[in-house]
C-alpha positions in Angstrom: 12.8 34.8 19.4 14.1 34.7 23.1 16.9 32.4 24.1 14.7 29.5 25.4 13.1 29.5 21.9 16.4 29.5 20.2 17.8 26.6 22.7 14.4 24.1 22.0 14.8 24.8 18.2 18.5 23.8 18.2 18.1 20.7 20.2 15.2 19.6 17.9 17.3 20.1 15.1 20.3 18.0 16.7 17.5 15.0 17.5 16.5 15.6 13.7 19.9 15.2 12.2 20.6 12.1 14.7 17.3 10.0 13.9 17.8 7.1 11.2 16.9 8.2 7.7 14.7 5.1 7.9 12.6 6.1 10.7 12.3 9.6 9.2 10.8 7.8 5.7 8.8 5.3 8.1 6.9 8.1 9.6 6.7 10.0 6.0 4.9 6.6 4.7 2.5 5.9 7.7 -0.1 7.8 5.7 0.4 8.0 1.8 -1.5 7.7 -1.4 -0.2 6.5 -4.9 -2.6 6.1 -7.8 -1.7 4.6 -11.4 -3.6 5.4 -14.4 -4.3 2.6 -16.6 -4.2 3.0 -20.2 -4.8 0.4 -23.1 -2.7 -1.7 -24.7 -2.7 -4.5 -27.4 -6.2 -3.0 -28.6 -6.3 -4.7 -31.9 -6.0 -7.8 -30.4 -8.4 -7.5 -27.2 -10.8 -5.8 -29.6 -11.6 -3.0 -26.8 -9.7 -0.4 -25.1 -8.9 -1.2 -21.6 -9.1 1.6 -19.0 -8.9 2.3 -15.4 -7.3 3.3 -12.1 -5.3 1.7 -9.2 -5.2 3.3 -6.1 -3.1 2.3 -3.2 -3.7 3.9 0.2 -1.4 3.2 3.2 -2.8 4.0 6.7 -0.7 2.8 9.6 -0.1 -0.7 9.1 -3.0 -1.4 6.7 -2.6 -0.9 2.7 -5.8 -0.7 0.7 -5.6 -1.7 -3.0 -8.9 -0.4 -5.1 -8.9 -1.2 -8.6 -11.6 -0.2 -11.2 -11.5 -1.2 -14.7 -13.8 -0.7 -18.0 -13.5 -1.5 -21.3 -11.8 -4.9 -20.6 -12.9 -8.1 -22.7 -16.0 -8.9 -20.9 -17.1 -12.2 -19.1 -13.6 -13.3 -18.2 -11.4 -13.3 -15.4 -8.5 -10.7 -15.6 -5.0 -11.3 -13.9 -3.5 -7.8 -12.5 -0.4 -7.3 -10.8 2.6 -4.8 -10.1 5.4 -5.3 -12.2 9.1 -4.1 -11.2 13.0 -4.7 -11.2 14.5 -6.7 -8.5 17.5 -4.2 -8.5 15.3 -1.4 -7.7 15.3 0.9 -10.7 12.3 2.4 -12.2 9.5 0.6 -14.1 7.7 2.4 -16.9 5.1 1.1 -19.2 5.9 -0.2 -22.6 5.3 1.5 -25.7 5.2 -0.1 -29.5 9.1 0.1 -29.6 9.0 -3.0 -27.1 7.6 -4.9 -30.2 10.7 -6.4 -30.6 9.6 -9.0 -32.8 7.7 -6.8 -35.1 4.4 -8.9 -35.1 2.1 -5.9 -33.8 1.7 -7.0 -30.2 3.3 -6.4 -26.9 3.8 -9.7 -25.3 4.2 -10.3 -21.7 8.1 -11.1 -22.2 8.5 -8.1 -24.6 7.6 -5.9 -21.9 10.5 -7.0 -19.1 12.9 -4.6 -20.6 11.1 -1.8 -19.4 8.6 -3.0 -17.0 10.5 -5.7 -15.1 9.2 -9.0 -13.6 5.8 -10.0 -12.2 6.0 -9.3 -8.4 2.7 -8.7 -6.7 -0.6 -10.2 -7.4 -3.7 -8.2 -7.1 -5.9 -11.3 -6.0 -8.1 -12.0 -2.8 -4.7 -12.3 -0.8 -2.0 -10.6 -2.2 0.5 -11.6 0.4 0.6 -15.1 -0.7 2.4 -14.1 -3.6 0.2 -16.9 -5.6 0.5 -15.4 -9.1 -0.8 -18.6 -11.0 -3.0 -19.9 -8.5 -4.8 -16.6 -6.8 -8.3 -15.8 -7.2 -8.2 -12.7 -9.6 -11.5 -10.6 -10.8 -13.9 -11.3 -13.6 -15.4 -8.4 -15.7 -18.9 -8.4 -16.0 -20.6 -8.0 -19.5 -19.8 -4.8 -20.3 -15.9 -5.4 -19.4 -16.1 -3.4 -16.2 -14.8 -5.0 -12.9 -14.1 -3.3 -9.1 -11.1 -4.9 -6.8 -10.9 -3.9 -3.3 -9.0 -5.4 -0.6 -7.3 -4.0 2.5 -4.5 -6.1 3.9 -1.7 -6.1 6.5 1.2 -4.0 5.2 3.8 -5.5 7.1 2.9 -9.2 6.0 2.8 -8.2 2.3 6.1 -6.4 3.0 7.4 -9.4 4.5 6.2 -11.7 1.5 7.8 -9.4 -0.9 11.2 -9.4 0.9 11.4 -13.0 0.9 10.3 -13.1 -3.0 12.9 -10.4 -3.7 15.4 -10.3 -1.2 16.9 -7.1 -0.4 14.1 -5.2 -2.0 10.8 -3.1 -0.8 7.6 -2.6 -1.9 8.7 0.8 -3.6 5.3 1.2 -4.9 6.4 4.7 -7.1 8.9 2.5 -8.8 6.4 0.0 -10.3 3.6 -0.4 -13.2 0.4 -2.0 -12.9 -0.5 -4.5 -15.7 -4.2 -5.9 -16.5 -4.1 -9.2 -18.4 -6.2 -11.2 -20.3 -7.8 -11.7 -23.8 -10.4 -14.4 -24.5 -9.3 -17.9 -25.0 -10.2 -18.3 -28.2 -8.4 -15.2 -29.5 -6.2 -16.2 -32.4 -2.7 -15.1 -31.6 0.3 -15.5 -33.8 3.1 -17.9 -32.6 5.6 -15.4 -32.0 3.3 -14.1 -28.9 5.2 -15.3 -25.8 4.0 -16.2 -22.4 5.5 -17.6 -19.2 6.2 -21.1 -19.2 2.9 -23.6 -20.0 0.4 -20.4 -18.8 -1.5 -19.6 -22.4 -0.5 -16.2 -23.8 -4.2 -15.3 -24.1 -3.9 -15.3 -20.3 -0.6 -13.1 -19.9 -1.3 -10.7 -22.7 -1.0 -7.2 -21.4 -4.3 -5.2 -22.2 -3.7 -1.9 -20.0 -0.8 -0.4 -17.9 -0.4 2.4 -15.7 2.9 3.7 -13.9 2.0 4.1 -10.2 3.1 7.7 -8.9 2.8 9.0 -5.0 -0.1 11.8 -4.9 -0.7 12.6 -1.4 0.6 12.0 2.3 -0.3 12.9 5.9 
């Protein structure tokens, strides 16, 4: 290596050291992929084992969310979101140990200790952050559905920062939940939900931890 090459390398190293960490991270995240493999929850109540996959692809200022679910309770709408902690800690999917009241069911409230709170709804317009009134997908007669939306990443980040001040999307710290059993499903009074929303709507039936799988 000649003196000129050594000099150029030294300059490049110096510029990299001076660059803000956020700028380096932003460049890295300009093209990234994440995936959550969805595994069944509450199968005895749902009468089926819901599985699937959620993929998140960042391409510049666009985010594409692609969720394929099969084996869900059929012919009904299913709420779906990513959950996480507003203090930035790692969320994980619940196991039966989360069933603190011992009723054999992991309800939405019981997931909070390990998975945090509902954050972004996977609806037709996720940046609206309209968890309770957004348009969610409906499973077909076989319990399958496909959700696919591409959106402005900055718009979603702005809406998220407004809802959770000081926090970033941090997809690899979140988990995906699929919710919902038929309205007529008998549930014990011990099964909790959010406010007036029926427990049948919010009951978790699948969960998957989001993990980063690629960048370019």
